[in-house]
C-alpha positions in Angstrom: 127.8 103.7 162.3 126.1 102.1 159.3 127.5 103.0 155.9 126.1 106.2 154.2 123.5 105.5 151.5 124.3 107.1 148.2 121.8 108.1 145.6 122.5 105.8 142.6 123.4 107.4 139.2 124.1 106.1 135.7 125.4 107.8 132.5 125.5 106.2 129.1 127.0 107.3 125.8 126.4 106.3 122.2 129.8 107.4 120.8 131.4 110.6 119.7 132.2 111.3 116.1 130.3 112.1 112.9 126.7 113.4 113.1 124.1 110.7 112.4 121.7 111.1 109.5 118.5 112.9 110.4 116.4 109.8 109.9 118.5 107.8 112.4 118.4 110.3 115.3 115.0 109.4 116.8 116.1 105.8 116.9 119.4 106.6 118.5 117.5 108.7 121.2 115.2 105.8 121.9 118.1 103.4 122.1 120.0 105.5 124.6 117.0 105.9 126.8 116.2 102.2 126.6 119.8 101.5 127.7 119.8 103.9 130.6 116.5 102.6 131.8 117.7 99.0 131.7 120.5 100.0 134.1 118.2 102.3 136.1 115.9 99.4 136.9 118.8 97.6 138.5 119.9 100.6 140.5 116.3 101.3 141.7 116.1 97.8 143.0 119.3 98.1 145.0 121.4 96.3 142.4 125.1 96.8 141.7 126.7 99.5 139.5 128.5 96.7 137.6 125.2 95.0 136.7 123.7 98.3 135.7 126.5 99.3 133.3 126.5 95.8 131.7 122.8 95.8 131.2 122.9 99.3 129.6 125.7 98.3 127.2 123.9 95.1 126.3 121.0 97.1 125.0 123.3 99.2 122.8 125.2 96.1 121.6 121.8 94.7 120.4 120.8 97.9 118.6 122.1 98.2 115.0 122.3 102.0 115.2 125.3 101.9 117.5 128.9 100.8 116.8 129.0 97.8 119.1 127.8 94.2 119.0 125.3 93.8 116.2 125.9 97.3 114.9 129.7 97.1 114.7 131.7 98.7 111.9 133.4 96.3 109.6 137.1 95.8 108.9 138.7 96.4 105.5 137.9 92.7 104.8 134.2 93.2 105.7 134.3 91.4 109.0 133.3 92.2 112.6 136.0 92.3 115.2 134.8 93.6 118.6 136.5 94.8 121.8 134.9 95.4 125.2 135.8 95.8 128.9 134.3 96.3 132.3 135.8 97.7 135.5 134.4 97.9 139.0 135.3 99.3 142.4 133.5 97.6 145.3 133.3 98.9 148.9 133.6 96.1 151.5 132.7 96.6 155.1 134.0 94.1 157.7 132.5 93.1 161.0 134.1 96.1 162.8 132.6 98.5 160.2 136.0 99.2 158.6 135.6 99.9 154.9 138.0 98.8 152.2 137.8 98.9 148.4 138.7 96.4 145.7 139.1 97.2 142.0 138.5 94.5 139.3 138.6 94.6 135.5 138.2 92.3 132.6 138.2 92.7 128.8 138.1 90.9 125.4 139.5 91.8 122.1 139.1 90.7 118.5 135.9 88.8 119.3 133.8 87.6 116.3 131.3 85.1 117.5 129.7 86.6 120.6 126.7 88.9 120.2 127.3 90.7 123.5 131.1 91.1 124.1 130.5 93.1 127.3 129.0 89.9 129.0 132.2 88.0 128.0 134.3 90.8 129.4 132.5 90.5 132.7 133.1 86.7 132.6 136.9 87.3 132.1 136.8 89.5 135.2 134.8 87.3 137.4 135.6 83.8 136.3 139.3 83.8 135.3 142.6 85.1 136.8 143.2 87.3 133.8 142.4 90.8 132.8 142.3 90.7 129.0 141.6 87.8 126.6 141.4 87.7 122.9 140.1 86.0 119.8 139.6 82.3 119.8 140.7 81.9 123.4 138.1 84.3 124.6 135.4 82.6 122.5 136.4 79.2 124.0 135.9 80.7 127.4 132.4 81.9 126.3 131.5 78.4 125.2 132.8 76.8 128.4 130.6 79.0 130.6 127.4 78.9 128.5 127.6 82.1 126.6 126.2 81.2 123.2 128.4 81.6 120.1 127.1 82.5 116.7 128.4 82.6 113.1 130.5 85.7 112.4 128.2 86.8 109.6 125.2 86.9 111.9 126.8 90.0 113.5 127.0 91.9 110.3 124.0 94.2 110.2 122.6 95.4 106.9 123.4 99.0 107.9 127.0 98.2 108.7 127.4 96.3 105.4 125.9 99.1 103.4 128.2 101.6 104.9 131.2 99.3 104.4 130.3 99.0 100.7 129.8 102.8 100.4 133.2 103.4 102.0 134.9 100.9 99.8 133.4 102.5 96.7 133.0 106.1 97.7 136.2 106.9 99.7 136.4 109.7 102.2 133.0 111.3 101.5 131.2 108.0 102.2 133.0 107.6 105.5 132.2 111.0 107.1 129.5 109.6 109.4 131.5 106.6 110.3 134.2 108.4 112.3 134.8 106.7 115.6 131.9 105.4 117.6 131.8 103.0 120.6 129.3 102.8 123.5 129.8 102.9 127.2 128.4 103.5 130.6 129.5 104.6 134.1 127.6 104.2 137.4 127.5 104.4 141.1 125.1 102.4 143.2 123.4 102.9 146.6 126.3 101.1 148.4 129.0 103.4 146.9 130.2 100.8 144.4 131.4 102.2 141.0 131.6 100.6 137.6 132.3 101.4 134.0 131.8 99.5 130.7 132.9 100.2 127.1 132.2 98.2 124.0 133.0 98.8 120.3 133.3 97.5 116.8 136.3 99.7 116.3 136.9 102.2 113.6 135.2 101.8 110.2 137.4 99.8 107.7 140.1 99.2 110.3 142.9 96.8 109.5 142.1 93.2 110.8 143.7 92.8 114.2 143.5 96.4 115.2 142.8 97.0 118.9 141.7 100.4 120.1 141.2 102.0 123.5 137.9 100.4 124.6 139.4 97.3 126.4 142.4 99.2 127.8 142.1 100.1 131.5 143.0 103.8 131.9 142.2 104.6 128.3 138.7 103.4 127.2 137.5 103.1 130.8 138.7 103.6 134.4 137.4 103.2 137.9 138.8 104.1 141.3 137.5 105.5 144.7 136.9 108.9 143.1 134.6 107.8 140.2 134.2 106.0 136.9 134.6 107.0 133.3 134.1 105.6 129.8 135.6 107.0 126.5 134.8 107.2 122.8 136.6 108.6 119.8 140.0 108.1 118.2 141.3 105.2 120.1 145.0 105.7 119.4 144.8 109.2 120.8 142.8 108.0 123.8 145.4 105.4 124.6 148.3 107.9 124.3 146.7 110.3 126.7 145.1 107.7 129.1 141.9 109.7 128.8 139.7 107.9 131.3 142.4 107.7 134.0 143.1 111.4 133.5 139.4 112.2 133.8 138.9 110.2 137.0 142.1 111.6 138.5 140.6 115.0 138.0 137.6 114.1 140.2 139.8 114.5 143.3 140.2 118.2 142.6 137.5 119.3 140.2 133.8 118.6 139.6 132.9 115.7 137.3 132.0 118.2 134.5 135.2 120.2 134.9 137.4 117.1 135.0 135.8 115.7 131.8 136.2 119.0 129.9 139.8 119.4 131.0 140.7 115.8 129.9 139.3 116.4 126.5 141.0 119.8 126.1 144.3 118.1 127.0 143.8 115.3 124.5 143.2 117.9 121.8 146.3 119.9 122.8 148.5 116.8 122.8 147.1 114.9 119.8 144.8 117.2 117.8 142.3 114.3 117.8 138.6 113.9 118.5 137.2 112.1 121.5 134.5 112.1 124.1 134.3 111.0 127.8 131.5 110.5 130.3 132.1 110.2 134.1 130.2 109.8 137.4 131.8 110.7 140.7 131.4 108.8 144.0 128.5 111.2 144.9 126.6 110.5 141.7 127.4 113.7 139.9 127.9 113.5 136.1 130.5 114.8 133.7 130.6 114.7 129.9 132.5 116.4 127.2 133.7 115.9 123.6 135.3 117.8 120.7 133.8 115.8 117.7 130.8 116.7 115.5 128.3 115.0 117.7 127.9 113.0 120.9 124.7 111.8 122.7 124.2 110.6 126.2 121.5 109.5 128.6 121.5 109.8 132.3 119.6 108.5 135.3 119.4 109.6 138.9 116.7 109.4 141.5 116.0 113.1 141.4 115.7 113.6 137.6 114.8 110.2 136.4 116.0 109.2 132.8 117.0 112.0 130.4 118.5 112.2 126.9 121.0 114.9 125.9 122.8 115.9 122.7 126.1 117.2 124.1 127.6 120.4 122.6 131.1 120.1 121.3 133.8 122.0 123.1 135.4 123.5 120.0 132.6 123.9 117.5 
């Protein structure tokens, strides 16, 4: 019997945290729709879930309105330090039609000279025996495989620099909008393969060397036979509660939406912190939830096409 065809699906988030200024909201909506459409093109053509989530995240890393890649928040010293990771579950069918699965992951931390850290994270997964690489070593890998390096200052967007200055000079009031951030995606393709990707510039005015949840399997992203998830929010709390692993584990008993909501509720109960999560299960059904001021997503499936949604907060 040939393997069952699955309707491909993709969900993308642009971070959970403070509400964006009114004048930035149309641009953020366009950016999320452009990201989900970049991944949707791959899925429509029969491409992999992994390629789709990476393509979607690259679009957001290149958009200065999002806290990843070129739009990354700056450290207390006014520099960019980025983290990113990918994870995939691939279904393999042998000559006797027996099906097996393999899970792979790769990530990078403290990257300063690569415009698209998610592409380097994928290279760690596919071209090294390692799971996580950092700093100068990760950048040497990028150079060796043909990923172009740039000067660190090229990655400092005018928007990020202005907000860093405002936070330095204006204290808590100036940093209200800059709570959390991160971008991510989760997908299932027509072959039943699942993937997740997460990329971030970290928290605004973080200490140099700080690493959050985004590159940590189980925290900032997770994939297994039940589904895939990507997180955003207060990274320390997400790590403590293994938010994405918790969400995906819930897919075995609950709908994707219920599993996402329950995972956020538990994070709030345990830590009192803010976070968001998106998920897609093995059948292409979406879940999303957060407890911050704002979170936006975009989704794609063959029945509904590409859509943008401002997600209501669970507790506001």
